[in-house]
C-alpha positions in Angstrom: 0.0 0.0 0.0 1.1 3.6 -0.6 2.6 5.1 2.6 0.9 8.4 2.0 -2.5 6.7 2.6 -1.5 6.7 6.3 -0.9 10.4 6.6 -3.0 12.8 8.7 -2.8 16.3 10.1 -2.0 16.8 13.8 -1.7 20.2 15.6 1.6 20.3 17.5 -0.1 21.5 20.6 -1.9 18.1 21.0 1.4 16.2 21.5 1.5 15.5 25.2 4.7 16.6 27.0 3.9 15.1 30.4 1.5 12.3 31.4 -1.7 13.1 33.3 -1.9 12.3 37.0 -3.1 10.0 38.2 -2.4 7.8 35.2 -5.8 6.2 34.9 -7.4 9.7 34.5 -6.3 9.8 30.9 -9.0 9.9 28.3 -10.1 6.8 26.3 -11.7 6.9 22.9 -13.9 3.8 22.6 -14.1 2.8 19.0 -17.1 0.5 18.7 -16.9 -2.5 16.4 -18.7 -2.3 13.0 -21.2 -4.8 14.3 -22.3 -2.1 16.7 -22.2 0.7 14.1 -18.6 1.7 14.6 -19.4 4.7 16.7 -17.0 6.8 18.7 -17.5 7.3 22.4 -15.5 9.6 24.7 -14.6 7.9 27.9 -11.9 7.6 30.6 -9.3 4.8 31.2 -11.1 4.3 34.5 -14.1 3.1 32.5 -12.1 0.1 31.2 -13.6 -2.5 33.7 -17.1 -1.7 32.3 -16.0 -1.8 28.7 -14.6 -5.3 29.0 -16.3 -8.6 29.9 -15.8 -11.2 32.6 -13.4 -13.8 31.2 -11.4 -11.3 29.1 -7.6 -11.4 29.4 -5.5 -8.3 29.4 -2.0 -9.0 28.1 0.7 -6.5 29.2 4.3 -6.0 28.1 6.5 -6.2 31.2 9.7 -4.9 29.6 11.6 -2.1 31.4 13.1 0.9 29.7 16.8 1.3 30.2 18.6 4.7 30.3 19.8 4.1 26.8 20.8 7.6 25.8 24.5 8.1 26.4 26.2 11.5 25.8 30.0 11.6 25.8 33.1 12.5 23.8 35.1 10.9 21.0 38.8 10.7 20.4 40.1 13.9 18.9 37.4 15.9 20.7 33.8 16.5 19.9 30.5 15.5 21.4 29.0 12.1 20.6 25.4 11.0 21.4 24.4 7.4 21.3 21.2 5.5 21.6 21.7 1.9 22.7 19.4 -0.4 20.7 20.2 -4.0 21.6 22.7 -6.0 23.7 25.0 -8.1 21.5 27.3 -9.5 24.2 27.9 -8.8 27.9 30.1 -5.9 26.9 28.7 -4.9 23.5 25.7 -3.0 22.3 24.3 -2.1 18.9 23.5 1.6 18.8 22.7 4.6 16.7 25.1 7.5 17.0 25.4 11.2 16.2 27.5 12.3 14.3 27.7 8.7 12.9 29.6 9.7 9.7 32.6 11.1 11.7 33.0 7.9 13.7 35.5 5.3 12.6 36.1 1.7 13.6 38.3 1.6 16.8 37.6 5.3 17.7 37.7 5.6 21.4 34.6 7.0 23.2 34.1 8.1 26.8 30.8 8.5 28.6 31.8 10.0 31.9 33.7 7.3 33.7 32.6 4.6 31.1 35.1 3.9 28.4 34.3 2.3 25.0 35.3 2.0 21.4 33.6 1.7 18.0 33.8 -2.0 17.2 31.9 -1.9 13.9 29.8 0.2 11.6 26.8 -1.1 9.6 25.1 -0.1 6.4 21.9 0.9 8.1 23.8 3.6 10.0 24.1 1.7 13.3 27.3 1.0 15.1 28.5 -1.6 17.5 30.0 -0.3 20.7 32.5 -2.4 22.8 32.6 -1.1 26.4 35.5 -1.4 28.9 33.4 -3.6 31.2 30.5 -6.0 30.9 27.6 -7.7 32.6 26.2 -6.3 35.9 29.1 -3.8 36.1 28.2 -2.3 32.6 24.5 -2.2 33.5 25.3 -0.2 36.6 27.5 2.2 34.6 24.8 2.7 32.0 22.3 3.4 34.8 24.6 6.0 36.3 25.7 7.7 33.0 22.6 7.2 30.8 19.4 9.1 30.4 15.9 7.9 29.6 15.5 8.0 25.8 12.4 10.1 25.3 11.2 10.4 21.7 12.1 13.8 20.1 8.5 15.0 20.1 8.6 15.1 23.9 10.6 18.2 25.0 13.2 17.6 22.2 14.0 14.2 23.7 15.5 15.7 26.8 14.5 13.7 29.9 14.6 14.8 33.5 14.4 13.0 36.9 10.6 12.8 36.7 10.7 10.9 33.4 12.6 8.0 35.1 9.3 7.2 36.9 6.8 8.6 34.3 8.3 6.6 31.4 8.0 3.2 33.1 4.9 1.1 33.3 3.5 -0.5 36.5 4.5 -3.8 35.1 8.1 -3.1 34.1 10.2 -6.0 35.2 12.8 -7.1 32.6 15.3 -4.5 31.4 15.9 -4.1 27.7 13.7 -1.5 26.0 14.7 1.8 24.6 11.1 3.0 24.5 8.2 2.4 26.8 5.2 0.2 25.8 3.1 3.3 26.3 -0.4 1.8 26.5 0.7 0.3 29.8 1.5 3.7 31.3 -2.3 4.3 31.9 -2.6 1.6 34.6 -2.6 2.1 38.4 -3.0 -0.4 41.3 -6.6 0.9 41.8 -7.5 0.2 38.1 -6.0 -3.3 38.3 -8.0 -4.0 41.4 -11.2 -2.8 39.7 -10.4 -5.0 36.7 -9.9 -8.0 38.9 -13.2 -7.4 40.7 -14.9 -7.4 37.3 -13.5 -10.8 36.5 -10.9 -9.6 34.0 -7.6 -11.5 34.2 -4.1 -10.3 33.4 -1.0 -11.9 31.9 2.4 -10.7 30.8 4.8 -11.0 27.9 8.1 -9.4 27.3 9.0 -7.5 24.1 12.1 -5.3 24.3 11.1 -2.3 22.2 13.8 -1.2 19.9 14.4 2.1 18.1 13.4 0.5 14.8 9.7 0.4 15.8 9.7 4.2 15.8 12.0 4.8 12.8 10.3 6.9 10.1 9.0 5.0 7.0 11.2 6.4 4.3 9.8 4.5 1.3 6.8 5.1 -0.8 5.2 1.6 -0.5 4.8 -0.5 2.6 6.3 -3.5 0.8 9.6 -1.8 0.6 9.9 -1.1 4.4 12.1 -3.3 6.5 11.4 -3.7 10.2 14.2 -4.0 12.8 14.0 -7.2 14.8 13.2 -7.1 18.5 13.6 -9.8 21.1 10.5 -11.2 22.9 9.2 -14.0 25.1 5.8 -15.5 25.8 6.0 -17.5 29.1 4.2 -20.8 29.4 1.6 -19.4 31.9 0.7 -16.6 29.5 0.4 -18.9 26.5 -2.0 -21.1 28.5 -4.0 -18.1 29.7 -4.3 -16.8 26.1 -5.4 -20.2 24.8 -8.3 -20.4 27.3 -9.3 -16.8 27.4 -12.7 -15.6 26.3 -11.2 -12.6 24.5 -7.6 -11.4 24.4 -7.2 -7.7 25.0 -3.7 -6.6 24.0 -2.4 -3.7 26.0 -0.3 -1.9 23.3 0.9 -2.8 19.9 4.0 -4.5 21.3 2.1 -7.3 23.1 -0.1 -7.6 20.0 2.9 -8.0 17.7 4.4 -10.6 19.9 1.3 -12.7 20.3 0.6 -12.5 16.5 4.2 -13.6 15.8 3.5 -16.8 17.7 -0.1 -17.3 16.5 0.7 -17.0 12.8 2.8 -20.2 12.9 0.3 -22.3 14.9 -1.5 -22.6 18.3 -0.4 -20.3 21.1 2.6 -21.7 22.9 5.6 -20.7 25.0 8.0 -18.9 22.7 11.2 -16.7 22.8 13.2 -15.2 20.0 13.3 -12.2 17.6 10.4 -10.9 15.7 10.3 -8.4 12.8 6.6 -8.8 12.1 5.1 -5.9 10.1 1.4 -5.7 10.2 -0.5 -3.7 7.5 -4.1 -3.7 6.2 -5.0 -7.1 4.9 -3.3 -9.0 7.7 -5.4 -11.8 9.3 -5.3 -11.5 13.1 -5.2 -14.8 15.0 -4.6 -13.9 18.6 -5.8 -10.4 19.5 -9.5 -9.6 19.8 -9.2 -6.1 21.3 -6.4 -3.5 21.4 -5.8 -0.8 23.9 -3.3 1.6 22.3 -2.2 5.2 22.4 -2.5 7.6 19.4 0.4 7.1 16.9 2.4 9.2 14.4 1.2 9.7 10.9 2.8 7.4 8.3 4.2 5.2 11.1 4.2 1.4 11.2 2.1 1.7 14.4 -0.6 3.6 12.7 -0.5 1.1 9.9 -1.0 -1.7 12.5 -4.1 0.0 14.0 -5.5 0.5 10.5 -5.0 -3.2 9.9 -6.8 -4.0 13.1 -9.8 -1.7 12.8 -9.8 -0.5 9.2 -8.0 2.5 7.7 -11.0 4.7 7.1 -12.4 3.9 10.5 -9.1 4.9 12.2 -8.8 8.1 10.1 -12.3 9.0 11.4 -11.3 8.1 15.0 -8.1 10.2 14.8 -10.0 13.2 13.2 -12.5 13.0 16.1 -9.6 12.8 18.6 -8.1 16.0 17.1 -11.4 17.8 17.2 -12.0 16.7 20.8 -8.5 17.7 21.7 -7.2 14.3 22.9 -3.5 14.2 23.9 -1.3 12.3 21.4 1.7 10.0 21.4 3.7 8.4 24.3 2.4 10.5 27.2 -1.0 11.0 25.7 -4.5 9.5 25.8 -5.5 6.1 24.3 -8.2 4.3 22.4 -9.9 0.9 22.7 -10.3 -0.9 19.4 -12.5 -3.9 18.7 -12.6 -5.7 15.4 
């Protein structure tokens, strides 16, 4: 499909710069299924227990965002900014860097007290960084020297101390993401208690969100776009819960992409590995029945996914309504509930 089909206009002042407090006071656009007329209803995240049914299963992504943005210096002088993408070895990470073109293999880098060198450069613009330590010692150094990697549309990507808490979900357990699974940011202990009281179960998967998920689509046709791979895991308990659930409600596109990765090759089962699944209109969903998700960027792979789930014209109408009603967009913004 042509990428420009997924474009829409968004006023800049609707891009949320901070989350609402408490988290479950965010707005929720309920997009009714076509069997119910496909209407649009303005609600709150706190209404979620009444919008779901007893026996539904909410599937969260329990990944934890690491302070993946490192700012330092390179040999010969000059600032270098890196965004860690994926761990390659206990002492090596794949990363994006600025200015990438000036970096050469074996260039020495310093991030405060953390030393490193450029071990490799790749055709996609990424580099491989070899650090002077590894394992738990490296993770501690990254935590001390790094910053939360906010997307550029939030205060220019500049995080502060408050973002260290704001940009983590209640479920964050396993370190490895460079971006938050943002639909999960809306949940509070009180909301989880209300969902449990309504007979709605929960389960977790892990998908370490990489920078590739949010890279701009620079081609004219979706068939030409290449997704970066991300590592994920579906535990045995979650696979069993999904298999027996009345309806599966994916909290965010990350949990949906992981479940669909497993389901497209057979029945739901425990699984771990890398996925580069790219979901566009025409895809046949096998695992997800509902999707709770934030509002996404125009021409992005995530907007393409929601268009595949609920229909392109329907999602364009939903986003146009959200703009008119002044919903807050993107990572710290409001959300919508989609039913096929």
